[in-house]
N, C-alpha and C positions, 0 to 999 in steps of 0.2 A: 504494500501499500503506500510505503514511503517514498518508493521508487515512482509510482505512478503519480505521486504528488510532486515531484522533482521534475519529472516531464512536463506537467502541467504548468509549472512556474516557468520552466526553461521556454515553452510555447508561449506563453502570455508575454514574457519578455521579448523575444522575438517579434511578436505580433506589434506589440507598443513601440520596439525600435523600428520597425516597418512604417508603420503609421507615421511615425514622426520624421523620418526621411522624407517619406511621400509627401506630407503636406509642408514641409520645408521647402520642397524643390518646386512646388507648385507655387507657393508664394511667390519664391525667386522668380521664376517665369514668367508670372502675371507681372513683377515689378520690373523685368526687363522690356516686355512689350509695351509697356506705357510711358516708356521714354520716348523721345522724339527722336526721329531717325535723320542722322546727319549725314549730307551727300555732298561730295566734293567733286564737281565736275571740272576735268581737265581738257583744255582744248588744245590740242597741238599747233603750233604757229604756222606751219608749212600747208595745213589744210584747213578751209573755212567749214564751218557747220552749213549743210545744204537745207533749205527750207522750201519746200513744195509750194509752186505756184505764186511765189511773192513775187512781184515785179518780174513776170515771165513777160520777157521782150517779143516772144512769138505770139502773144495773144493781144489783140487791140479790143479792150473791153467797150461794150456798146449798150447804151439804153437810150429807147426811143418810146415818145409818147404820141398815140394818135387819138384823136376825137372826131366827132360829127354830130350834127345835130339833125334829129329827125323831124320834117316838116308836118304840119297838121295835114291829115288824111294821107299820109305815107306810112309805110310799114318797116321802112329800113333807111339806112343812108350808107354812102360808100366813101372809101378810103383810095388814097394814091399808094399803090404796092411799094413796098421798101425792096428795091433791087441790090441784090449782093454784087459786089465788083467782079470783074472777070477772072482776078487771080487771087480771091478769097472764098473760103467756106464759112457760112456763118453757123455758129451753134447756137440756138436760142435755149436758156435753162430757165428762166420764170418769165411767166404771162400774167399780167394782172389784169383782170376786166371789170367795167363798172357800167351800170344803167341806172339813168334816171327818168323814169316813165310816170306817166299818168296813173293814178291808183286805180286796180283791175286790169292792168296790162301786164304780161309776161313776157320777159326776154328770151330769145335763143341767141347764143353767140357762138362762133366757131374761129378757129386760127386755121388759115388756108396758105398751104405752102405750093408752091408751083415750081416744078424742075425744070430746067432745059430738056428739051425733047420728051418731056412726059404727055401721055395721053391725057391725063387728066390732074387734076389738084388734088392733093391729100387734104383731109379736112379733120381737125383736131376738136372735138367738142369741148366746150369751156360750161360746165355747168355752174349757174349764178344762184346765189341765195340771198333772201331779203334780209338786208341790214338794216334798215330804218325806212318810217314813214314821217315826211314832214310836208305841211300844208298842200295836201292832196296828190303829193308825188311818192311813189315808192322808191328806195334806192337798195339796188341789187349790186352785189360784188363777188369776187372770187380772186384768189391767188393761187396759182398751179405751178409746182417744180415741174418740169419736163425736160427732155434732152431731144430737140429735134434739129436736123441737118439742113441745112440749104445749100445747095451746089452753086459754083461760080455762075453768075447770069441768072439763078434763079431768084424767085421773090416771094414774099410773104405779104399777106394783109388779113383782114378780119372780115368774116361774115356776121351780120347783125339784123335780127327781126323782131318787131314787138306783133305779139298776138293778143287778141281782144280789140276793143275799140282803136281806132287809128287817131281819134281826136287829141288835140293838144300838143306840145311839143314834147319831145324826147332827147336824150342824149347819151350817146355811148362814148365810154373813155378806155383806153387799153395803154398799158404799157409792157414793153418786152426788153428784157435784159438778158445780157449774154456775152458772145467774143466772137471776133472775127481772127481766123488763123491763115495762113500761105497756103493756096491749094499747091499739092506736090504731084 
């Protein structure tokens, strides 16, 4: 019986010792992870740090605004198309559209891309959402992230139409942003 009691004391001692070490290490690890991480960045003088697409001379940023007034009795209005230079490719990245129409009228707008020697234009629908109402007019709008390419000599413009009555004036406004790159 004395031997059993000695084994029991040894087991209890080992258990207490193990728990003490385990909790001591856990506290030590937590304390280390709570300290701020210091980083020292060393840049060799011979090589610059490259940053993607900052001041890229191959890209010529472009941002164009278009607007037109819809006359009383008409359902839409037209724009002069933007023609891409013969030595460039246009990449459209963002299109924003807004329509101000008489209450009860609904707008439908699209981005139209015409490529040289293409049989027909490509149409990209731009769904508009009602943004606000003011003094008998409804204001609709959207901003869409896109990636549309227009080849050298191609062009883009916007299709617009209002549904419902055609009474009163309306206005369509568009903003396009992107960049031109050299055609190769």
